[in-house]
C-alpha positions as CSV (number, residue, x, y, z in Angstrom):
1,M,196.0,181.3,98.2
2,G,194.0,178.2,98.6
3,N,192.2,176.9,101.7
4,V,194.2,175.0,104.3
5,I,193.0,171.4,104.6
6,N,193.8,168.8,107.2
7,L,195.2,165.7,105.4
8,N,194.9,163.6,108.6
9,R,191.1,163.8,108.2
10,F,191.3,162.2,104.7
11,R,193.9,159.6,105.8
12,K,191.8,158.6,108.8
13,R,188.7,158.4,106.6
14,A,190.5,156.1,104.1
15,E,191.7,153.9,107.0
16,R,188.2,153.6,108.4
17,E,186.7,152.7,105.0
18,A,189.4,150.0,104.5
19,S,188.8,148.7,108.0
20,A,185.1,148.5,107.4
21,K,185.7,146.7,104.1
22,Q,187.9,144.1,105.9
23,A,185.3,143.7,108.6
24,D,182.6,142.9,106.1
25,A,184.9,140.3,104.4
26,N,185.6,138.7,107.8
27,R,182.0,138.6,108.7
28,A,181.2,136.8,105.5
29,K,184.1,134.4,105.9
30,F,184.0,133.6,109.6
31,G,180.6,134.8,110.9
32,R,178.1,132.2,111.8
33,T,175.1,132.5,114.0
34,K,174.8,130.6,117.3
35,A,172.1,128.4,115.7
36,E,174.3,127.6,112.7
37,R,177.2,126.6,115.1
38,S,174.9,124.4,117.2
39,A,173.4,122.8,114.2
40,A,176.8,121.9,112.8
41,E,177.9,120.5,116.1
42,K,174.7,118.4,116.3
43,R,175.3,117.0,112.8
44,A,178.9,116.2,113.7
45,D,177.8,114.4,116.9
46,Q,175.2,112.4,115.0
47,A,177.7,111.4,112.3
48,K,180.1,110.2,115.0
49,E,177.4,108.2,116.7
50,H,176.3,106.7,113.4
51,L,179.9,105.6,112.7
52,D,180.3,104.2,116.3
53,R,177.1,102.2,116.0
54,H,178.4,100.5,112.8
55,R,181.9,99.8,114.1
56,I,183.0,96.2,114.1
57,D,185.1,95.3,117.1
58,R,187.3,92.4,116.3
59,E,189.5,90.6,118.7
60,E,193.0,90.1,117.4
61,Q,194.2,86.5,117.6
62,P,197.8,86.0,118.8
Protein backbone atom coordinates (compact mmCIF):
# COMPACT_ATOMS: atom_id res chain seq x y z
CA MET A 1 0.00 0.00 0.00
CA GLY A 2 1.29 3.45 -0.93
CA ASN A 3 1.76 6.49 1.21
CA VAL A 4 -1.21 8.69 1.96
CA ILE A 5 -0.77 12.16 0.47
CA ASN A 6 -2.76 15.28 1.04
CA LEU A 7 -3.95 16.60 -2.34
CA ASN A 8 -4.97 19.92 -0.79
CA ARG A 9 -1.29 20.73 -0.29
CA PHE A 10 -0.59 20.35 -4.00
CA ARG A 11 -3.73 22.22 -5.01
CA LYS A 12 -2.89 25.14 -2.73
CA ARG A 13 0.71 25.22 -3.98
CA ALA A 14 -0.51 25.38 -7.59
CA GLU A 15 -2.93 28.21 -6.71
CA ARG A 16 -0.15 30.13 -4.95
CA GLU A 17 2.16 29.78 -7.94
CA ALA A 18 -0.57 30.92 -10.33
CA SER A 19 -1.34 33.88 -8.08
CA ALA A 20 2.33 34.85 -7.91
CA LYS A 21 2.60 34.64 -11.70
CA GLN A 22 -0.46 36.90 -12.08
CA ALA A 23 0.96 39.35 -9.54
CA ASP A 24 4.21 39.60 -11.51
CA ALA A 25 2.28 40.29 -14.70
CA ASN A 26 0.22 42.99 -12.95
CA ARG A 27 3.34 44.62 -11.52
CA ALA A 28 4.87 44.80 -14.97
CA LYS A 29 1.67 46.12 -16.53
CA PHE A 30 0.44 48.60 -13.91
CA GLY A 31 3.33 49.20 -11.55
CA ARG A 32 5.00 52.57 -11.68
CA THR A 33 7.07 54.22 -9.03
CA LYS A 34 6.02 57.45 -7.40
CA ALA A 35 8.77 59.27 -9.27
CA GLU A 36 7.50 57.94 -12.61
CA ARG A 37 3.94 58.99 -11.80
CA SER A 38 4.98 62.48 -10.74
CA ALA A 39 7.21 62.89 -13.82
CA ALA A 40 4.35 61.89 -16.11
CA GLU A 41 2.02 64.32 -14.33
CA LYS A 42 4.59 67.10 -14.65
CA ARG A 43 5.01 66.42 -18.39
CA ALA A 44 1.23 66.48 -18.88
CA ASP A 45 0.96 69.78 -17.00
CA GLN A 46 3.76 71.31 -19.08
CA ALA A 47 2.14 70.15 -22.31
CA LYS A 48 -1.19 71.67 -21.25
CA GLU A 49 0.48 74.96 -20.34
CA HIS A 50 2.33 74.98 -23.67
CA LEU A 51 -0.93 74.53 -25.57
CA ASP A 52 -2.68 77.18 -23.48
CA ARG A 53 0.07 79.72 -24.19
CA HIS A 54 -0.35 79.21 -27.92
CA ARG A 55 -4.13 79.36 -27.92
CA ILE A 56 -5.66 82.00 -30.16
CA ASP A 57 -8.70 83.59 -28.61
CA ARG A 58 -10.96 84.93 -31.28
CA GLU A 59 -14.09 86.90 -30.65
CA GLU A 60 -16.95 85.68 -32.75
CA GLN A 61 -18.69 88.37 -34.73
CA PRO A 62 -22.50 88.30 -34.82
